[in-house]
C-alpha positions in Angstrom: -130.4 12.7 -129.9 -132.9 13.6 -131.7 -136.6 15.4 -130.4 -139.3 14.3 -132.6 -142.2 16.5 -133.0 -145.4 14.9 -134.5 -147.9 17.6 -133.4 -148.8 20.4 -135.7 -151.2 23.2 -136.2 -150.6 24.5 -140.2 -152.2 22.8 -143.7 -149.6 25.4 -145.3 -146.8 23.0 -145.2 -148.4 19.7 -146.4 -149.9 22.1 -149.8 -146.9 22.7 -150.6 -144.6 20.0 -150.8 -147.3 17.6 -152.2 -148.6 19.9 -154.8 -145.4 22.6 -155.6 -147.6 26.0 -154.7 -145.1 29.0 -153.9 -143.8 30.2 -151.2 -146.2 33.4 -151.6 -149.3 30.9 -151.2 -147.8 29.1 -148.1 -148.8 32.3 -146.5 -152.2 32.2 -147.9 -152.9 28.4 -146.3 -151.6 28.9 -143.1 -154.3 28.9 -141.0 -155.6 24.6 -141.6 -155.3 21.7 -139.0 -152.9 18.6 -140.6 -151.8 15.6 -139.2 -148.8 13.4 -140.5 -146.5 16.2 -139.8 -142.7 15.0 -138.4 -139.8 17.4 -137.9 -136.6 16.9 -135.5 -134.1 19.7 -133.4 -131.2 19.6 -135.8 -128.9 20.2 -133.3 -128.3 17.1 -129.9 -128.8 18.6 -126.1 -125.8 19.5 -125.2 -123.9 19.5 -121.9 -123.3 22.1 -119.5 -121.2 24.9 -120.7 -121.8 23.5 -124.2 -124.9 25.2 -126.9 -126.8 23.0 -129.2 -128.4 24.9 -131.9 -132.4 26.2 -131.9 -133.2 24.8 -135.5 -136.1 22.5 -136.4 -136.7 20.7 -139.6 -139.5 19.3 -140.7 -138.9 15.9 -142.5 -141.7 14.5 -143.8 -145.6 15.6 -144.5 -148.0 12.3 -145.1 -145.0 10.7 -146.7 -143.9 12.9 -148.7 -140.3 13.2 -147.9 -138.3 17.2 -147.3 -136.3 18.5 -148.9 -137.8 19.8 -152.1 -136.4 20.8 -155.4 -138.3 24.2 -155.2 -139.0 26.3 -152.2 -141.7 25.8 -149.3 -142.3 27.7 -146.1 -142.3 31.4 -145.6 -140.7 33.5 -148.1 -138.9 36.8 -147.9 -141.7 39.1 -149.3 -143.8 37.1 -147.0 -141.9 37.9 -143.5 -141.2 41.6 -144.9 -145.0 41.7 -144.9 -146.0 40.6 -142.1 -143.8 42.9 -139.7 -143.9 45.9 -142.2 -140.1 46.2 -143.0 -138.4 48.6 -145.2 -135.8 45.6 -146.3 -135.7 47.6 -149.5 -134.5 51.1 -148.7 -132.4 50.2 -145.5 -129.5 48.3 -144.2 -127.0 50.2 -146.1 -123.6 50.1 -144.3 -124.7 47.6 -141.6 -122.9 44.3 -140.8 -124.9 41.5 -139.2 -122.7 38.7 -137.8 -124.0 35.1 -137.4 -122.2 33.0 -134.6 -122.2 29.1 -134.9 -120.5 26.3 -134.2 -118.2 24.8 -137.1 -117.7 25.2 -140.3 -120.0 25.0 -143.5 -118.5 24.5 -146.5 -121.4 25.3 -148.8 -122.2 28.8 -147.0 -121.5 31.0 -150.1 -122.9 29.2 -152.5 -126.1 28.1 -151.0 -126.4 31.4 -150.2 -126.2 32.3 -154.1 -129.3 30.0 -154.8 -131.6 31.4 -151.9 -130.8 35.0 -153.1 -131.0 34.3 -156.5 -134.0 32.6 -156.0 -136.0 35.3 -154.3 -134.8 38.1 -156.2 -132.2 39.5 -153.8 -129.2 41.4 -154.3 -125.7 39.0 -154.8 -123.8 38.8 -151.5 -120.1 37.2 -152.2 -117.1 37.4 -151.2 -116.4 38.5 -154.4 -118.5 42.0 -154.0 -118.0 42.4 -150.6 -120.7 41.7 -148.8 -120.2 38.1 -147.6 -117.3 37.4 -145.3 -116.6 33.9 -143.4 -114.0 33.1 -140.8 -112.9 31.5 -138.3 -113.6 32.3 -134.4 -110.0 34.2 -134.4 -110.7 36.0 -137.6 -108.9 33.7 -140.1 -110.0 33.4 -143.4 -107.9 30.2 -144.1 -107.9 28.4 -140.8 -111.7 27.3 -140.4 -113.0 24.5 -137.5 -114.0 20.7 -138.9 -117.3 20.8 -141.2 -120.5 19.5 -139.1 -123.7 19.1 -141.3 -126.1 19.8 -138.9 -124.9 23.0 -138.3 -124.2 23.9 -141.5 -128.1 23.6 -141.7 -128.3 26.2 -138.8 -125.7 28.4 -140.9 -127.9 27.9 -144.1 -131.1 29.2 -141.8 -129.4 32.6 -140.3 -128.1 33.4 -143.7 -131.0 33.1 -145.2 -132.8 34.6 -142.7 -130.6 37.5 -142.8 -130.9 37.7 -146.8 -134.8 37.6 -146.1 -135.1 40.7 -143.7 -131.9 42.8 -144.7 -131.3 41.8 -147.9 -128.8 45.4 -148.2 -126.9 44.4 -145.2 -123.5 43.1 -145.4 -123.0 39.3 -143.4 -120.7 38.3 -141.3 -120.1 34.4 -140.7 -117.7 33.7 -137.6 -117.5 29.9 -136.7 -116.8 28.7 -133.7 -114.4 25.4 -133.4 -116.5 23.8 -131.2 -120.0 24.1 -129.1 -118.7 25.1 -126.2 -119.7 28.7 -124.6 -115.9 29.7 -124.5 -115.5 29.4 -128.2 -118.4 31.1 -128.9 -118.1 33.7 -126.8 -114.8 34.0 -128.6 -116.4 34.3 -131.9 -118.9 36.7 -130.8 -116.1 38.8 -129.5 -114.1 38.6 -132.8 -117.5 39.5 -134.5 -117.8 42.6 -132.5 -114.0 43.3 -133.4 -114.9 42.9 -137.1 -117.3 45.6 -136.9 -120.4 44.0 -137.1 -123.6 45.9 -136.0 -125.7 43.4 -134.6 -124.6 39.8 -133.9 -127.4 36.6 -133.7 -126.8 33.8 -132.0 -129.2 31.0 -132.9 -128.1 28.7 -129.9 -128.3 28.0 -126.7 -127.8 25.9 -123.5 -129.2 24.9 -119.8 -128.6 27.5 -117.1 -126.0 26.4 -114.7 -124.1 28.3 -111.5 -121.1 29.0 -113.9 -122.7 30.7 -116.7 -121.9 34.1 -115.2 -117.9 32.9 -116.4 -119.0 33.6 -120.0 -121.3 36.5 -119.3 -118.5 39.1 -120.7 -118.7 37.7 -124.1 -121.9 38.6 -124.5 -121.5 42.1 -123.1 -120.8 44.5 -125.9 -122.3 47.8 -125.5 -123.0 49.7 -129.2 -123.7 46.6 -130.4 -126.8 44.6 -130.5 -126.4 41.0 -129.0 -129.4 38.4 -129.6 -130.2 35.1 -128.5 -132.4 32.6 -129.0 -134.9 31.7 -125.8 -135.2 28.2 -126.8 -137.0 25.5 -128.2 -138.6 23.1 -125.8 -141.3 25.3 -124.1 -141.3 27.2 -120.7 -137.9 27.6 -119.5 -134.8 29.5 -119.6 -131.3 28.9 -121.8 -128.0 30.7 -122.3 -127.2 33.6 -123.6 -130.7 34.4 -124.1 -130.9 34.8 -120.1 -127.8 37.6 -119.9 -129.0 40.5 -119.6 -127.1 42.1 -122.1 -128.9 40.7 -124.8 -131.9 41.2 -126.6 -133.7 37.8 -126.2 -135.8 36.8 -128.7 -139.0 34.3 -128.1 -140.8 32.9 -131.1 -144.4 32.6 -132.9 -146.7 30.9 -135.1 -147.3 33.3 -137.8 -150.3 32.6 -140.2 -152.1 34.8 -143.1 -155.6 36.4 -142.2 -158.2 38.6 -143.8 -157.3 41.2 -141.3 -156.1 45.1 -141.9 -152.8 43.7 -141.0 -153.3 40.7 -143.1 -151.5 38.0 -140.9 -152.3 37.4 -137.4 -149.8 36.0 -134.5 -150.1 33.6 -131.5 -147.4 32.6 -129.0 -145.5 29.3 -130.5 -145.5 26.7 -127.8 -141.6 25.4 -128.3 -140.5 29.0 -127.5 -138.5 29.1 -124.3 -139.0 31.7 -121.6 -139.3 32.0 -118.1 -137.3 33.9 -115.1 -133.0 33.3 -115.0 -132.3 31.3 -111.9 -128.6 33.4 -112.2 -128.4 36.9 -113.8 -130.0 39.7 -112.6 -133.0 42.2 -113.8 -132.2 45.1 -116.1 -133.3 47.7 -115.1 -135.5 48.8 -117.8 -137.5 45.1 -116.9 -140.1 46.0 -114.6 -142.4 42.9 -114.6 -143.1 41.3 -111.3 -143.5 37.7 -111.4 -139.1 37.5 -111.9 -137.2 38.6 -109.0 -134.2 37.9 -111.6 -133.9 38.3 -115.3 -137.2 37.4 -117.5 -136.8 35.9 -120.8 -137.8 36.5 -123.8 -137.5 40.8 -124.5 -139.3 40.7 -128.2 -140.0 37.4 -130.6 -140.6 36.3 -134.4 -142.1 33.7 -136.3 -140.3 30.4 -134.4 -143.3 27.8 -135.3 -142.1 25.4 -137.9 -145.8 24.6 -138.9 -145.2 28.3 -140.1 -142.0 28.1 -140.8 -139.9 29.5 -143.5 -138.3 28.6 -146.6 -133.9 27.1 -146.4 -132.0 26.4 -149.0 -129.3 23.6 -148.3 -126.8 21.1 -149.7 -124.4 20.1 -146.7 -126.3 17.7 -145.4 -129.6 17.1 -146.6 -129.8 18.9 -149.8 -132.4 20.6 -151.4 -135.2 23.4 -150.3 -136.3 22.8 -146.7 -138.4 24.2 -144.4 -137.6 25.6 -140.7 -138.7 26.6 -137.3 -137.6 27.6 -134.0 -136.5 30.4 -132.4 -133.0 30.2 -134.6 -135.6 31.5 -137.4 -136.8 34.4 -135.3 -133.3 35.7 -133.4 -131.3 36.5 -136.7 -134.8 38.5 -138.0 -134.6 40.4 -135.2 -131.1 40.8 -135.1 -131.7 42.3 -139.0 -134.6 44.2 -138.1 -132.3 46.2 -135.4 -129.6 46.7 -138.9 -132.7 47.7 -140.9 -133.3 50.4 -138.2 -129.6 51.6 -138.0 -129.5 52.3 -134.0 -127.6 49.9 -132.8 -124.7 51.7 -131.7 -127.0 54.3 -129.5 -129.6 51.7 -127.8 -128.3 49.2 -124.8 -129.5 46.0 -125.0 -132.7 45.5 -125.2 -134.3 48.6 -123.6 -135.5 50.7 -126.7 -138.3 48.1 -127.0 -139.9 48.5 -123.0 -139.8 52.4 -124.3 -141.7 52.0 -128.2 -143.9 49.6 -127.5 -146.4 51.0 -130.0 -144.0 50.2 -133.0 -144.3 46.6 -131.9 -147.4 44.2 -132.8 -149.0 42.5 -129.6 -149.3 38.8 -129.4 -152.0 37.8 -126.4 -152.9 34.1 -127.1 -151.0 30.8 -126.8 -149.2 29.4 -124.2 -145.8 27.4 -124.6 -146.3 25.5 -121.2 -147.5 25.4 -117.9 -146.9 27.7 -115.0 -150.1 28.7 -113.5 -151.9 30.5 -116.0 -149.1 33.4 -115.6 -147.6 35.5 -118.0 -144.7 33.6 -117.5 -145.7 31.2 -120.2 -149.2 32.0 -121.7 -149.6 35.5 -124.2 -151.3 38.1 -122.7 -151.9 42.0 -124.2 -149.0 43.6 -122.7 -145.6 42.2 -121.9 -145.8 38.1 -121.4 -142.8 35.8 -121.5 -143.1 33.9 -125.3 -143.3 36.7 -126.9 -142.2 39.1 -125.2 -143.2 42.7 -125.9 -144.5 41.8 -129.5 -143.0 41.3 -132.8 -142.0 44.0 -135.3 -144.7 46.3 -136.6 -141.8 48.2 -139.0 -138.3 49.6 -137.0 -139.9 52.6 -134.5 -138.8 49.7 -131.7 -135.3 49.1 -132.8 
């Protein structure tokens, strides 16, 4: 089933889609309240022990149908500026893996259009930058194609490109949405040499989740996971204490010294895990077990990102969801180049001065506590904050 969202907080996407302005102009207009937006969650709700992708696609804005012939939404330059990243000078020698379900037959060609549009260096199979494999590492035996997950794949590949254009990209496609197959794909990504692995999907917590927790435990490699797009509440794999749980924000341009402002996105997942123990480096007092999230980045579809896709809905799209923030954070870790020496999210908790603290916004009802309400310091929806360079990573 598709869950429609019709309440939004930024005029930016409307202005771009109706007037054809640039992705950079989007950021400058991202502070006006519109009406008439509609969007949908790309993937259907999943059964227990299965995952759905955490991508949200904008469909219509006052009758204007997405996609478009030219990009709207936040560009690579916008994201690099907002998070003060050394994207042009760092990332060489690093590989960011994307794990998703099913096959996107147009993944490489769509990626080429995105990178060309924004002046990023080519990343192809031929030049050794891009590689696509099935969950057991085969380049020829790939899963069946799926238009919904192909949109998720395009989003993930484009976000890695936006944040770390010098990184190699490895796409590992699981043959189904089961956590067992997705977990095998994570293992394969690590086997094939990925420094960081992004997982832009999740499913409901259950008593059986500990049976596949080991797939997401890879010391010496950073595993990121989306916190979810349904507001206050926890999903796996973000709840595992061996991953970096990535929440979501609304990101808008500002006249402040940073040039940008952020608040907690009301769709980001957060809260206390029901089954996973608290890691030693997490010391908040409101959860006796693992607390989600650790860190965050833009995820609000109202301040969404530009993505190019041709398998399914074809053209330039605007996406939000924590499917945006997970590959962003995985790519920031790649820019830092320290994946082999940090333990899951531990470094974040000892380097909070290198993060932008997000102090406003909420994702649900929890009695006003930090678990669903942004505040100074740690909170559930945004974790410790968003990247201010790579110092915390």
